C-alpha positions in Angstrom: 67.6 92.9 121.4 66.9 89.2 121.3 65.9 87.4 118.0 62.6 86.5 118.5 60.9 84.1 116.2 57.3 83.6 115.9 55.6 80.0 115.0 52.2 78.9 115.0 50.7 75.4 115.5 46.8 74.8 114.4 44.4 73.1 116.6 45.3 70.1 114.6 48.0 69.4 117.2 45.2 68.0 119.6 45.0 64.3 120.4 42.4 64.5 123.2 41.3 67.5 125.2 41.9 67.6 128.9 38.7 68.7 129.8 38.1 69.0 133.4 34.7 69.0 133.6 33.6 66.4 130.9 36.6 64.0 130.8 37.5 61.2 133.6 40.7 61.4 135.2 41.7 58.1 133.5 41.1 60.1 130.2 43.5 62.6 131.2 46.1 60.0 132.1 45.8 58.6 128.6 46.5 62.2 127.4 49.5 62.6 129.4 50.7 59.4 128.7 50.5 59.8 124.7 52.2 63.4 125.2 55.3 61.8 127.5 55.4 59.1 124.6 56.4 61.8 122.1 59.5 62.6 123.9 61.0 59.4 122.4 60.5 60.6 119.1 61.0 64.6 118.9 64.7 66.4 119.4 64.8 68.2 122.3 63.4 71.6 122.2 66.3 73.8 123.7 70.2 74.5 123.1 72.1 76.6 125.0 70.9 80.1 124.9 67.9 79.2 123.2 64.4 78.0 124.4 60.7 77.4 122.9 57.7 79.0 125.1 54.1 77.9 124.0 51.2 80.5 124.8 47.3 79.1 124.6 46.7 82.2 122.1 47.9 84.9 120.1 49.6 88.0 121.7 47.4 89.6 124.6 47.6 91.2 127.8 49.0 88.0 130.0 52.0 88.6 128.0 52.6 92.3 128.4 55.4 91.8 131.1 57.4 89.4 128.4 56.9 92.0 125.7 58.2 94.9 128.1 61.3 92.9 128.5 61.6 92.2 124.8 61.5 96.2 124.1 63.9 96.7 126.6 66.1 94.0 125.7 66.2 92.2 129.3 66.7 88.9 127.6 70.2 89.6 126.9 71.8 86.7 125.0 68.7 84.4 125.6 67.0 83.5 122.3 63.1 82.7 122.6 61.1 81.3 119.9 57.4 81.7 120.5 55.1 78.9 119.7 51.0 80.2 119.5 48.4 77.5 119.7 44.5 77.3 120.6 43.7 76.7 124.2 45.6 75.5 127.5 44.9 71.6 126.5 46.7 72.2 123.3 49.5 74.4 125.2 50.0 71.4 127.7 50.6 69.1 125.0 53.6 70.7 123.2 54.8 71.4 126.8 54.7 67.5 127.6 55.7 66.4 124.1 59.1 68.2 124.8 58.0 70.6 121.6 58.3 73.6 124.2 60.4 74.0 127.1 58.1 76.5 129.1 54.3 77.1 128.6 51.8 79.9 129.8 48.8 77.8 130.7 46.0 78.3 132.5 45.9 77.1 136.4 42.9 75.0 136.0 44.6 72.7 132.9 48.0 72.8 135.1 46.1 71.5 138.3 44.0 68.7 136.3 47.1 67.8 134.4 49.6 67.2 137.8 46.6 65.2 139.0 46.6 63.3 136.1 50.3 62.4 136.6 52.0 65.1 134.5 55.5 65.9 136.2 55.4 69.6 135.6 56.2 72.5 138.0 54.9 76.3 137.8 58.1 78.3 138.0 56.7 81.9 137.8 53.5 84.1 136.5 53.4 87.1 134.8 49.8 87.5 135.2 48.6 85.2 138.6 45.3 87.2 138.7 42.8 87.1 136.2 41.2 90.0 134.4 38.2 87.8 132.8 34.8 89.4 131.8 31.8 87.1 131.1 29.9 89.1 128.6 26.7 88.6 126.5 25.9 90.0 122.6 24.0 93.2 122.9 20.3 92.4 123.0 20.6 88.9 124.8 20.2 90.0 128.5 22.4 92.0 131.0 22.2 90.2 134.4 23.8 86.8 135.2 20.5 85.0 135.0 20.3 85.7 131.4 23.4 83.2 130.9 20.9 80.6 131.4 20.7 78.3 128.1 23.0 80.3 126.1 25.8 79.4 123.6 29.3 80.4 124.8 32.2 80.7 122.7 35.3 79.0 124.3 38.8 78.2 123.5 38.3 74.7 123.9 37.5 72.1 126.5 39.6 72.1 129.7 40.7 75.9 129.1 39.5 78.8 131.5 37.0 80.0 129.1 35.3 76.7 128.9 35.5 75.9 132.9 34.9 79.5 134.5 31.6 80.2 133.0 30.4 76.8 134.3 32.0 77.7 137.9 30.0 81.0 137.9 26.7 79.3 136.7 27.2 77.0 139.6 28.1 79.6 142.2 24.6 81.2 141.3 22.5 78.3 141.1 22.0 78.6 137.0 21.7 75.0 135.5 24.8 74.8 133.5 23.5 71.8 131.5 21.2 74.3 129.7 24.4 76.2 128.3 26.3 74.7 124.9 29.7 75.6 124.2 31.6 75.9 120.8 35.4 75.9 120.6 36.3 78.9 118.6 39.9 80.1 119.7 41.5 83.3 121.3 40.0 86.2 123.1 39.5 88.2 119.7 37.9 85.2 117.8 35.6 84.5 120.7 34.4 88.2 120.5 34.0 87.8 117.0 32.0 84.8 117.2 29.5 86.6 119.7 29.4 89.6 117.3 28.9 87.4 114.4 25.9 85.4 116.1 27.8 82.1 116.3 27.8 82.6 120.0 25.8 84.4 122.6 28.4 84.9 125.3 31.9 84.2 126.1 34.6 84.7 128.7 37.2 87.4 127.7 40.2 89.7 129.2 39.5 93.2 129.7 41.2 94.4 126.5 38.8 92.6 124.5 35.8 92.8 126.5 36.2 96.7 126.8 36.8 96.8 123.4 33.0 95.0 122.5 31.6 97.3 125.1 32.9 100.5 123.1 31.7 99.2 119.8 28.3 98.5 121.3 28.4 94.7 120.8 28.6 93.1 124.3 27.4 94.0 127.7 29.5 93.0 130.7 27.6 90.7 133.3 30.2 89.9 135.6 33.9 90.1 136.0 36.1 87.1 137.3 37.5 89.2 140.1 34.2 90.0 141.5 33.0 86.2 141.5 36.1 84.8 142.6 38.7 87.1 144.5 42.1 85.1 144.6 41.4 82.8 141.7 44.7 82.2 139.7 44.6 82.8 136.0 48.1 81.5 134.5 51.1 80.1 135.5 54.4 79.8 133.5 55.1 75.8 133.7 57.8 73.7 132.9 58.6 69.8 133.0 60.1 68.7 136.0 63.0 67.0 134.7 63.9 70.1 132.8 64.8 72.0 136.1 68.0 69.6 136.4 69.2 71.0 133.1 71.6 73.6 133.8 71.1 75.6 130.3 67.4 75.2 130.6 67.6 76.5 134.7 69.3 79.4 133.4 67.1 80.5 130.8 64.0 80.0 133.3 65.8 82.2 135.7 65.9 84.7 132.8 62.5 84.5 132.3 61.4 84.8 135.6 63.7 87.9 136.3 62.4 89.7 133.3 58.8 89.0 134.1 59.2 90.6 137.6 60.8 93.6 136.2 58.3 93.9 133.3 55.6 93.9 135.5 56.9 96.4 137.8 57.5 98.6 134.7 54.0 98.2 134.0 52.9 99.4 137.4 54.9 102.2 137.4 54.7 103.4 133.6 51.5 102.4 132.3 51.6 104.6 129.6 54.9 103.3 128.3 53.7 99.6 128.8 50.6 100.6 126.6 52.8 102.1 123.9 54.5 98.8 123.7 51.3 96.6 123.8 50.3 98.7 121.0 53.2 97.8 118.8 51.7 94.3 118.7 48.2 95.2 118.6 48.4 98.0 116.2 44.2 97.2 115.3 43.5 99.1 119.0 43.7 102.6 119.7 46.7 103.9 121.7 44.4 105.8 124.1 42.3 102.7 124.5 45.0 100.5 125.6 46.4 102.9 127.8 43.0 103.0 129.7 43.1 99.1 129.6 46.5 98.6 131.2 45.5 101.0 133.9 42.2 99.3 134.7 44.6 96.2 135.0 47.0 98.0 137.3 44.1 99.0 139.5 43.3 95.2 139.9 47.0 94.4 140.9 47.2 91.4 138.3 50.7 91.7 137.3 53.6 89.5 138.8 55.2 91.9 140.5 56.9 89.4 143.0 56.9 86.5 140.6 53.3 85.1 140.7 53.9 82.1 142.6 51.6 82.7 146.0 51.0 79.6 147.5 47.4 81.2 148.9 46.4 81.8 145.1 47.2 77.9 144.3 45.8 76.7 147.3 42.3 78.9 146.7 42.1 77.8 143.2 42.7 74.0 143.7 40.3 74.0 146.9 37.3 75.6 145.1 37.6 73.5 141.9 37.7 70.2 144.0 34.6 71.7 145.7 33.0 72.2 142.3 33.7 68.8 141.1 36.3 70.0 138.6 39.2 68.4 140.6 39.4 65.0 142.5 41.6 66.3 144.7 43.2 69.6 145.6 46.9 69.3 145.0 49.2 71.0 147.9 51.0 74.3 146.6 54.6 72.2 147.3 53.3 69.8 144.4 52.5 72.6 141.9 55.1 75.5 142.7 58.8 75.7 142.1 59.8 78.8 144.2 63.7 78.7 143.8 63.8 80.9 140.4 61.5 83.3 142.2 63.2 83.4 145.3 66.5 84.1 143.7 65.1 87.0 141.8 63.8 88.7 144.6 66.8 88.0 146.7 68.5 90.3 144.1 65.3 92.6 143.0 63.6 92.9 146.3 60.4 92.6 147.3 57.5 95.1 146.1 54.5 96.5 148.0 51.5 96.9 145.9 49.1 100.1 146.4 
C-alpha cells in the first residue's frame, strides 16, 4: 500500500474569495493573478512518483473511489500527500499557487476560475453528479418556501454550498436577498452549525443529511438531483502547464485509472465500499454508511467512465450563465482534458449503468 500523508491548511490561507455571485470577474482575475504570482516563490509540489492533492474539506463520500483504491493498493508506487482546506476557493488557490498538483474542486468554482483567466483543466471526476440535500433545522419549516429569510451555513463564498441554495431559490422565485450566509466549513461542520442554532439551513451531502434526519435534527426540503438533474458536482483539476510534465502526466493517469476502478467497485460491492468508508468515518454506524452508499449507487453519481461527460459541463455552464453566475458559458473543450480518461477506457472498457 502507498504511503499516504495527511496535512491540513486552515482558512487563513485565503487571500480573497472566488465568489461567483458577489465578486466581479475583475476580482476573480486579481485572485488568479495573485495565486499565479506565488508560483515564482514556491517550490514545485511534485517529485517523481509523488504528488500533492488538495481537497475542499475533510474526508467524505466524494473521495470514496480514492479510498477504495488506497485500500486495494492500486496506487502502486505513486505516493500521494493529501491537503485538506476549507472550501473550493481555498482549494483552487492551493492548486494555482503550485502547492498541490491536482485538486478536487466544485464545478462552479472551476468554471468561474477559467472565466477569470486560470489555465486549468479537469482531467477526471470521481463523483461527477452531486448528491446534495437542502436541509432545514427541525421546527424551521418543511418546504422550499420556508427557506426565505433563513441563515445558511456555507463552506465559503464561491463554493457549491454557497451558490446552489441561491440557484434553487431563484428557480422557485424565492427572494435570495432575504437569506444570509455564514462561512462554517465542511459538511459535518455545517450540519453542526444548524443543530447548534448558528444557522437555520444548509446544503450537505447524502451521508450528512441522512445523519441529521436519523437524529431528528433536520428536515430535507429538496435534493439537488431533483432540482437540477445533470448538474456537475466536482472535477479533479490540474494546471494546464502540468500536462506537459511526464512525471505528473503519469501520476494523473494513475489517479484517473484508480478512480474509475474504485467507482466500479462501489457499484458492484457497496457493502465492501461502505466498510472502507467506515474505516475513515468511524463515528458513523456501518449499517448507516451501507445504506448511504446504496442510496448513492441508486443515483449513479460515481465516475465509472471517468466523469468527464461534456453534456454535464455544458448543462452546468449554461445554467450558471443564465442565472447570472457566469458571464459566458465556457465550452467543454476549454474545460475538459479527456486524454487520461480515454486511455483508461481503452484498457478498462466502458461501463453501462443500470
